[in-house]
C-alpha positions in Angstrom: 83.9 128.2 179.4 87.7 127.8 180.1 90.6 128.7 177.9 91.1 125.0 177.5 87.6 124.6 176.1 88.3 127.5 173.7 91.5 125.9 172.5 89.5 122.7 171.9 87.0 124.8 169.8 89.9 126.3 167.8 91.2 122.8 167.0 87.8 121.8 165.8 87.3 125.0 163.9 90.7 125.5 162.4 92.1 121.9 162.2 88.9 120.0 161.7 89.4 118.4 165.1 92.8 117.0 164.1 95.2 117.6 166.9 98.2 116.5 164.8 97.4 119.1 162.1 97.0 121.8 164.8 100.2 120.7 166.5 102.2 120.8 163.2 100.8 124.1 162.2 101.5 125.8 165.5 104.7 123.8 166.2 103.3 122.9 169.6 104.0 119.4 170.8 101.0 117.0 170.7 101.7 116.1 174.3 101.4 119.8 175.3 98.0 120.1 173.4 96.8 116.9 175.1 97.8 118.3 178.5 95.7 121.5 177.7 92.6 119.9 176.3 92.7 116.5 178.0 91.7 115.5 181.6 94.7 117.3 183.1 93.4 120.6 181.7 96.8 122.4 182.2 96.8 126.1 181.7 98.5 127.0 178.4 101.8 128.9 178.7 102.5 132.3 177.2 104.7 130.7 174.5 102.0 128.2 173.6 99.4 131.0 173.2 101.9 133.0 171.1 102.4 130.0 168.8 98.7 129.6 168.3 98.3 133.3 167.5 101.3 133.3 165.2 99.9 130.3 163.3 96.4 131.6 163.1 96.4 135.4 163.1 92.6 135.5 162.5 91.9 134.4 166.1 90.1 136.9 168.2 92.4 137.5 171.2 89.5 138.8 173.3 87.6 135.6 172.7 90.6 133.4 173.3 91.6 135.0 176.6 88.2 136.1 178.0 85.6 134.3 176.0 84.1 137.5 174.6 83.0 137.9 171.0 83.5 135.3 168.3 86.5 132.9 167.8 87.7 134.6 164.7 88.1 138.3 163.8 86.8 137.6 160.3 83.3 139.0 159.7 82.3 135.8 158.0 83.1 133.9 161.1 80.4 131.3 160.7 81.5 130.5 157.2 85.1 129.9 157.9 86.1 127.1 155.5 88.8 124.7 156.7 89.0 122.3 153.7 91.2 124.5 151.5 93.6 124.9 154.5 93.8 121.1 154.9 94.2 120.6 151.2 97.0 123.2 151.0 98.7 121.7 154.1 98.6 118.2 152.6 99.9 119.4 149.3 102.8 121.2 151.0 103.7 118.1 153.1 103.6 116.0 149.9 106.0 118.3 148.1 108.4 118.2 151.0 108.2 114.5 151.4 108.6 113.7 147.7 111.3 116.3 146.9 114.7 115.0 145.8 116.2 118.5 145.8 115.0 120.0 149.1 117.9 118.9 151.3 120.7 119.8 148.9 118.9 123.1 148.1 118.9 124.0 151.8 122.7 123.5 152.0 123.1 125.4 148.7 121.2 128.4 150.1 123.2 128.4 153.3 126.5 128.3 151.4 125.2 130.9 149.0 124.7 133.4 151.8 127.9 132.3 153.5 126.5 131.3 156.8 127.7 128.6 159.1 125.3 125.9 160.3 125.2 127.6 163.7 124.3 131.0 162.2 121.7 129.5 159.9 120.2 127.6 162.8 119.9 130.8 164.9 117.9 132.6 162.2 115.3 129.9 162.1 115.2 128.9 165.8 116.6 125.4 165.5 119.8 123.8 166.6 123.0 123.3 164.5 122.4 119.5 164.7 118.9 120.0 163.2 120.4 122.0 160.2 123.0 119.3 159.7 120.4 116.6 159.7 118.4 118.4 157.1 121.4 118.8 154.9 122.1 115.1 155.3 118.7 114.2 154.0 116.2 114.3 156.8 113.1 116.2 155.6 112.4 119.4 157.5 109.0 120.0 159.1 106.6 122.4 157.5 106.9 125.2 160.1 110.7 125.4 159.4 110.1 125.5 155.7 107.4 128.2 156.1 109.9 130.4 158.1 112.6 129.8 155.5 110.3 130.7 152.6 109.2 133.9 154.4 112.7 134.9 155.3 114.2 134.4 151.9 111.1 135.2 149.8 111.4 131.8 148.0 108.5 129.5 147.1 107.9 125.9 148.1 108.1 124.9 144.4 111.5 126.6 144.0 112.7 124.8 147.1 111.3 121.4 146.3 110.9 121.0 142.5 114.2 122.2 141.0 117.9 121.8 141.5 119.0 125.3 142.5 122.5 124.6 141.1 120.8 124.8 137.7 118.8 127.9 138.6 121.3 130.7 139.7 118.6 133.3 139.1 116.7 131.9 142.1 119.8 131.9 144.3 120.6 135.5 143.3 117.3 136.8 144.7 118.1 135.3 148.1 119.6 137.9 150.5 120.2 138.3 154.2 117.7 140.7 155.8 119.4 142.2 158.8 122.8 143.9 159.4 123.9 141.5 162.2 123.6 138.5 159.7 125.3 140.6 157.1 128.3 141.1 159.5 128.4 137.4 160.3 128.3 136.7 156.5 131.3 139.0 155.9 133.3 137.4 158.8 132.4 133.9 157.4 133.8 134.9 154.0 137.0 136.4 155.5 137.6 133.3 157.7 137.1 130.9 154.7 139.3 133.0 152.5 142.2 132.7 155.0 142.0 128.9 155.1 
C-alpha cells in the first residue's frame, strides 16, 4: 500500500470521504489532494504531510510513512467516531458565515494590540491583503480562525456572537505572546503617537 493509498484511507476515516472537509481542515488545496490520491498519484510534499499531522495529531506517523501499525494512535482506533467532528465543523462554519461581528472584531483585536496589518498577517501566516479583505467584510476560513483563537485564547462565540466594542473585558484578556511582537507593538504605538 502506498502513502497515497494511506492518505485516501485517512480522508475516508477522518473526513468521511469528503475531500473538501479534509482540505479545509488541513488547509491543503483540493487540487493538491486530488493530485495525491487521483490517477496522477503524486508524492505528497513535506509541507503537505506536516499540514495533515498538524490538523490530525492522532495520526500514527509510523503507519502514515511506512504502513506499520494502525492509522491512529488512539487505542480505540476501530471506534473512531467522525460524526461529532463533522457536526462541530459545520457548526463552526455556520457561526463564521452568519456572524455580523466577526470582521469588525478582527480589526478591533488588531488595533487593540497595536499591530499593523503586515505584522498581524505575519503572525497568522497570511498576506496583508488577506487581513485587509477580512477587515472589509470577507469571511475568514476556519483554519485562520482556529489559529487566531489559539493564539489569543479567545472562543469562537466571543469572536462571532458579540460586538467586542461592548465587551472590553474580552479585549483585555488578549495579549501578544512573544517578545518580538511586543517590540513591534511598542514601535507601532510610538510611530502612531508621533503622527
